[in-house]
C-alpha positions, 0 to 999 in steps of 0.5 A: 262617659268621659275618661278620667284619671283614677284616684290612686296609683297602682303599685307594681310589685310583679311585672308580668303579663301578655296580650294580643287584642283581637280587632274590634267587631263593633264601634263604641256606642252609648252603652251604659258603663253602669249597666255593664258594671251592674251585670259584672257585680251580679255575676260575681255575687252581688251584695254578698261580694259588695257587703263583705267585711273581709275576704281571703284570696288563695292563689297558687301558681307557677311560671317561667322566669326567662333569663334566670335559669341555670343555663341561658337556654332554659328558664327557671320555674318558680312556684308561688303559693299565696293567701291574702286576707283583706279586712275591708273594715279595718283597712288592713291585710295579712299575706301568707307567702310560700315561694320555691325558687331555684335552690331554697324555700321561703315561708313568710307571713306579712301583717300590715296594720295602720302604718306598720308592716311586719314580715315574719320569716317562719323558717328562721323565726325572725322578723323585720319591718317593711313599712313600704308595703302599705295597704295599697301595695301589700299583695297588689300582684295577687289582687291584680290576678283576682277577677273577683277583686276586680269586679268588686273594685269596678263599682268605685270606678264606674264614673271613670270608665269608658265603654270601648266597644265589643270584641270576641274572646273564644267565640263569645262576645265581650264588652270592653271597659277601659280606664287610665290610672294616674301613672298612665297605665291603661286597663281594659276589661273584657266582660262577657256580654251574656253572663257578666264574667270577666274573661280577660284583663289587659294592662298596657303599662308605659314601661313593661308593655302589654300585660294580659290576665286570662280568667277561665273555669269560673266557680261559685263558692262562699256565695261569690264567683271566681276563676279557678284558672288564671294565665298571665302573660308579658308581651305574649310570653307566659309568666304565670299559670294557676295551680290552685285558686280559691276564695273565702268570705269573712275568714278567721281574722284573729288567726290571719293577723296573729304574729309570733311573739317568740321571733327575734329581729333580723337586725340592723340593715345597711342603707344602700339608697345613696351613692357610695364609693369605697376602696375595699382593698389596695387598688380595689374600688366598689361604687354605686347605689342600690344593687347597681354596684360595680367593682374596679380593680386597678392595674398598671395601665388600666382597670378591670370591672365586674358587677353591674353595667347599667350604671357603669359610666357613672360608677367608673367616673367616681372611682377614678376621682377617688383613686386619682388614676385616670386609666381606661377600662380595658376589661369587664368580667360578666360573671354569669348570664342572668338578666341583671348581669347582662343589662347595660353591657353596651356601656362597657363596650362603649367605654372601650372594654373587652368583655370576659365571659364563660364560653357557654354564655358567649352567644347569649351575651352577644344577643344582649349587645347592640353596639357594632363589632361586639364579637371582636371584643369578647374573651371566652373562658373555656369550660372549667378552666382557670384564667388569669387577667392581670392581678385577677384569677378567674375560675369557671365553676358550677354553682346552684345559681349558674352551671357556668360561673366565673369566680373572681379571686384576688390573691394579693388581697386574699379576696373573692369577688362574686355576684348574687351568691351570698349578698346580705343587707344585714350590718352584722347579723348572721344572714339567711343561709341557702343552698347557693351559699353552701355549694359556693363554699364547697367550690372554694374548698375544692379550689383550695384558695387562700381566702380571707374575705368574701365580697358579693358585689351586689351589696356592701356587707363583707364576710370573713372566710371563717364565718362563711365556712362556719355558717355553711357547714351548719346549714340544714335544709328547711322543710315545711313546718307542721300545720301549714297547708300552704307548703304541705306538698313541698 
């Protein structure tokens, strides 16, 4: 068979996986891809799978998120429970999602029908439209982790598959089938030569690298076969491991696609897709697009920068046009150690800036820098200390987000500048409140600062100290509502 491009682009909502391929044990022959696919279909249920009008895939997992923990050395562990219902006849999907990140819980129901996708935030009784999540994209990461759904899809790809020889996996001979998507992503299926089960799937992504799904402990339920265990690696590092997996044919579609009539909309949101530049206080500028936003504080003969460094040069050039003050960037404050905050720091050093970091983050931040002599361009703020940098005051505080976090305060503007602690894209409505925000409010109270305005550098929404205090004081931790098995165990 010749290799052709597939008919659609795989949408990547979660970039996770690893892979280390074992050397081929045989050279490719004229083995029929149709014969291999037929064997796969028979192993996974045959007509029961192919002729199913609908299916429900249940996947509860947990895994490490490197660079996102409370400290640099220990990754954050997230739990994600998802139940995806696919109506093949109606070409619609419903996704019930329960996520347990570092300091909160999220329980959402996504209903996609036609051109509309509505997300119901069950814990807050709110909803919003997210029409980017069309039929192909909603639940795509869960579909990629289901060997059963891959087996069903192989039937439509038979004419586009290549047989790539045999290989061993855990001592058993595997037949390899490959195909390449329109976006240049190569998929390689490892199919057990005897029983037709898919034991591995290797995705070779042009940007993300090698993503590997390992399927094991296969069982049969509802007349179809599925793996009860799935481990997911990114370039050799474990990212997800299964906790509970199940499958149902012809699930209750009425329940799956039932919304919530009493929920109210979250409200109007801010469009951050275009480049924006603003003077948010006297001599204080914010610029960028999306979440790649940077704040610059003008001093007598230089600027101080905070925020995203990946688009630093472009953001800095624009604020100098607005301020009409062509001064150098002498300092760049790295508020904490998470991935988005250390990305692009070479740009700051290239512009001549000295990095200002929490002492506990120094080694971690240096590991993300490739330019020469970076060690001489770093100022470390001692633990739990206050540090003055021109008009800016920095405080090393402990938050639920990071054990050491540099809170930035401008006394002249009575303004606090932070990252990732209370960002919201809502224009005027009250945002979701979570423990990061509550702990941050507690710290502000402990520091006894004269604050009137809070800016999260990642977004354009500003909060008054009055409303921020009211919202966080009213906060009550959420719990799993009655009747939701997906979050019953916390």
